[in-house]
C-alpha positions as CSV (number, residue, x, y, z in Angstrom):
1,M,19.2,4.5,13.5
2,I,16.0,5.2,11.6
3,T,12.7,4.3,13.2
4,L,9.8,3.4,11.0
5,Y,6.5,4.2,12.6
6,T,4.0,1.9,11.0
7,F,0.6,0.2,11.4
8,A,0.9,-3.4,12.7
9,A,1.5,-6.5,10.6
10,G,-1.5,-8.4,9.5
11,F,-3.0,-10.8,6.9
12,G,0.4,-12.0,6.0
13,Q,1.7,-8.5,5.1
14,F,4.4,-6.3,6.7
15,S,1.6,-3.9,7.6
16,Y,-2.1,-3.5,7.2
17,S,-1.2,-0.4,5.2
18,P,0.5,-0.9,1.8
19,F,2.1,2.5,2.2
20,C,3.8,1.3,5.4
21,T,5.0,-1.8,3.5
22,K,6.2,0.4,0.7
23,A,8.2,2.5,3.2
24,A,9.8,-0.6,4.7
25,W,10.7,-1.9,1.3
26,L,12.3,1.4,0.4
27,L,14.3,1.3,3.6
28,N,15.4,-2.2,2.8
29,L,16.4,-1.3,-0.7
30,S,18.5,1.6,0.8
31,N,20.4,-0.8,3.0
32,V,20.1,1.5,6.0
33,E,19.8,0.4,9.6
34,W,16.2,0.8,10.8
35,Q,13.8,-0.5,13.4
36,R,10.0,-0.6,13.5
37,T,7.6,0.9,16.0
38,D,4.0,-0.1,15.6
39,L,1.3,2.5,16.3
40,S,-2.4,2.1,16.3
41,D,-3.2,5.9,16.5
42,P,-1.4,8.1,14.0
43,R,-3.0,11.4,15.0
44,K,0.1,12.6,16.8
45,M,2.3,12.0,13.8
46,P,3.0,14.9,11.4
47,L,0.1,15.0,8.9
48,G,-1.8,12.7,11.2
49,K,-0.9,9.6,9.2
50,L,1.4,6.6,8.8
51,P,4.0,5.7,7.7
52,A,6.6,8.1,9.1
53,I,10.2,7.8,10.0
54,G,12.2,9.2,12.8
55,I,15.7,10.1,11.7
56,P,18.8,10.4,14.0
57,D,18.4,14.2,14.5
58,G,15.0,13.7,16.0
59,T,13.0,14.9,12.9
60,I,9.9,12.9,12.0
61,I,9.2,12.6,8.3
62,P,5.7,11.5,7.3
63,D,4.3,10.0,4.1
64,S,6.0,7.4,2.0
65,D,6.8,9.8,-0.8
66,N,8.6,12.1,1.6
67,I,10.4,9.1,3.0
68,R,11.6,8.2,-0.5
69,D,12.7,11.8,-1.0
70,Y,14.7,11.8,2.2
71,L,16.4,8.5,1.3
72,E,17.3,9.8,-2.2
73,K,18.8,12.9,-0.7
74,Q,20.9,10.7,1.5
75,G,22.4,9.2,-1.7
76,H,20.3,6.2,-2.5
77,D,19.1,5.9,-6.1
78,F,16.0,3.6,-6.4
79,D,16.0,3.7,-10.2
80,V,19.6,2.7,-11.1
81,G,19.8,2.0,-14.8
82,V,16.3,3.2,-15.5
83,S,16.0,5.5,-18.5
84,A,14.5,9.0,-18.3
85,R,11.5,7.8,-20.3
86,D,11.0,4.8,-18.0
87,K,11.3,7.1,-15.0
88,A,8.4,9.1,-16.4
89,A,6.4,5.9,-16.8
90,S,7.4,4.8,-13.3
91,R,5.9,8.0,-11.9
92,A,2.7,7.3,-13.8
93,F,2.4,3.7,-12.6
94,I,3.0,4.8,-9.0
95,R,0.2,7.4,-9.2
96,M,-2.1,4.9,-10.9
97,A,-1.5,2.5,-8.0
98,E,-1.7,4.9,-5.2
99,E,-4.4,7.3,-6.4
100,H,-6.7,4.7,-8.0
101,I,-6.0,1.0,-7.4
102,Y,-5.5,1.6,-3.7
103,F,-8.9,3.0,-3.2
104,H,-10.5,-0.2,-4.7
105,Q,-8.7,-2.1,-1.9
106,V,-10.1,0.3,0.6
107,Q,-13.6,-0.2,-0.7
108,D,-13.1,-4.0,-0.5
109,R,-12.0,-3.8,3.1
110,W,-14.2,-1.1,4.5
111,G,-17.2,-1.4,2.2
112,D,-17.7,-5.2,2.0
113,D,-19.6,-6.3,5.1
114,A,-17.8,-9.6,5.5
115,N,-14.3,-8.0,5.3
116,W,-15.4,-5.1,7.6
117,A,-16.4,-7.5,10.3
118,V,-12.7,-8.7,10.4
119,I,-11.2,-5.3,9.8
120,K,-13.1,-3.7,12.6
121,Q,-11.7,-6.2,15.1
122,E,-8.2,-6.3,13.6
123,Y,-7.7,-2.5,13.3
124,F,-9.6,-1.4,16.4
125,G,-9.6,-4.3,18.8
126,F,-7.4,-2.2,21.1
127,L,-10.2,0.2,21.8
128,P,-12.4,-0.4,24.9
129,F,-15.5,-2.3,24.0
130,L,-17.9,0.4,25.2
131,I,-16.6,2.9,22.7
132,R,-15.4,0.7,19.9
133,G,-18.7,0.5,18.1
134,M,-19.3,4.2,18.1
135,V,-15.7,5.0,16.9
136,T,-15.7,2.4,14.2
137,R,-19.1,3.4,12.9
138,G,-18.1,7.0,12.6
139,L,-14.8,6.2,10.9
140,R,-16.5,3.8,8.4
141,K,-19.2,6.3,7.6
142,S,-16.6,9.0,7.0
143,L,-14.5,6.8,4.7
144,M,-17.4,5.5,2.8
145,G,-18.6,9.1,2.3
146,M,-15.2,9.9,0.8
147,L,-15.3,7.0,-1.5
148,H,-18.8,7.9,-2.6
149,K,-17.6,11.4,-3.5
150,M,-14.8,9.9,-5.5
151,G,-17.2,7.7,-7.4
152,I,-15.7,4.3,-6.4
153,G,-18.3,4.0,-3.7
154,R,-21.2,4.5,-6.1
155,M,-20.2,1.6,-8.4
156,T,-21.3,-2.0,-8.3
157,V,-18.7,-4.7,-7.8
158,E,-18.9,-5.4,-11.5
159,Q,-18.5,-1.8,-12.4
160,R,-15.4,-1.5,-10.2
161,L,-13.9,-4.6,-11.7
162,A,-14.4,-3.1,-15.2
163,R,-12.9,0.2,-14.1
164,I,-9.7,-1.3,-12.6
165,E,-9.2,-4.0,-15.3
166,P,-7.3,-1.8,-17.7
167,D,-4.9,-0.8,-14.9
168,L,-4.2,-4.4,-14.1
169,Q,-3.7,-5.3,-17.7
170,A,-1.3,-2.3,-18.1
171,I,0.8,-3.6,-15.1
172,A,0.9,-7.1,-16.5
173,T,1.9,-5.8,-19.9
174,Q,4.7,-3.7,-18.4
175,I,6.0,-6.6,-16.5
176,G,5.9,-9.0,-19.5
177,D,8.8,-11.5,-19.2
178,R,10.8,-9.4,-16.7
179,S,11.0,-9.9,-13.0
180,F,10.0,-6.3,-12.2
181,L,8.4,-3.3,-13.9
182,F,11.6,-2.0,-15.4
183,G,13.9,-4.9,-15.4
184,D,15.3,-7.6,-13.2
185,T,16.0,-5.4,-10.2
186,P,13.2,-3.8,-8.1
187,T,12.8,-0.1,-8.3
188,A,10.7,2.5,-6.4
189,A,7.7,1.7,-8.6
190,D,7.9,-2.0,-7.5
191,A,7.9,-1.0,-3.8
192,S,4.6,0.8,-4.5
193,L,2.8,-1.5,-6.9
194,G,4.0,-4.7,-5.2
195,A,2.7,-3.5,-1.8
196,I,-0.6,-2.4,-3.1
197,L,-1.3,-5.5,-5.2
198,G,-0.2,-7.6,-2.3
199,G,-2.6,-5.8,-0.1
200,I,-5.4,-6.6,-2.5
201,I,-4.5,-10.3,-2.6
202,A,-4.5,-10.3,1.3
203,A,-8.1,-9.4,1.7
204,P,-9.2,-11.1,4.9
205,V,-12.3,-12.5,3.1
206,P,-11.7,-13.1,-0.6
207,T,-13.5,-10.7,-2.9
208,P,-13.9,-10.6,-6.7
209,L,-11.0,-8.2,-6.9
210,S,-8.7,-10.2,-4.6
211,R,-9.5,-13.3,-6.6
212,R,-8.9,-11.4,-9.9
213,V,-5.4,-10.5,-8.8
214,S,-4.4,-13.6,-7.0
215,R,-5.5,-15.8,-9.9
216,D,-3.5,-13.8,-12.5
217,P,-0.3,-15.7,-13.0
218,V,1.7,-12.6,-14.0
219,L,0.5,-10.4,-11.2
220,S,0.5,-12.9,-8.4
221,A,4.1,-14.1,-9.3
222,Y,5.1,-10.4,-9.5
223,V,3.8,-9.7,-6.0
224,A,5.7,-12.8,-4.6
225,R,8.9,-11.6,-6.3
226,C,8.5,-8.1,-4.8
227,A,8.1,-9.5,-1.3
228,A,11.0,-11.9,-1.7
229,A,13.3,-9.2,-3.0
230,M,12.4,-6.4,-0.6
231,D,11.0,-7.9,2.6
């Protein structure tokens, strides 16, 4: 049986990490038998990150893209009936979500003081009190420094909303009157985008971005369909 190593569930999501949720959804779409093991410290995992899966031969495969690759090599096709052109679009949507939209969620959770107060306890409450403050301050400073270098951390809330708005409109346009991005059956792209948009909606303290997505009738309904189809 496959073991999914994941961050814990929280804020109504399978995991605090949308990439862990994505991995779980890919496993479910594959119809393989699997179990979850929650970890709070991923440093001993390959690449030092989660998600990762342990497969029956004892190998641990890290990263949601690598997990997808493994499952596809076992014979599962996540894009049945999707044209070559739409597969190209699928890859672009996944990259847009994972390399841009996701970091706006990170900024919301780690950069917004009201959300950070909740996140600090939820993510790191397992740490002894005497060292928790020192560890969390260091992690937050490092992550905020990365986002500053990327440019997202330098923007005002209004500037970030303006930057992400075309992405959200592109997703809504692609969905249109369909259930999912490329038809009425969830694909690999839906496992990614549904998880990331769901994570944005699930902000512990509502933000302008979380309200933007949750109040969008197309996007919010899409997120709910993804969860219903793949959870």
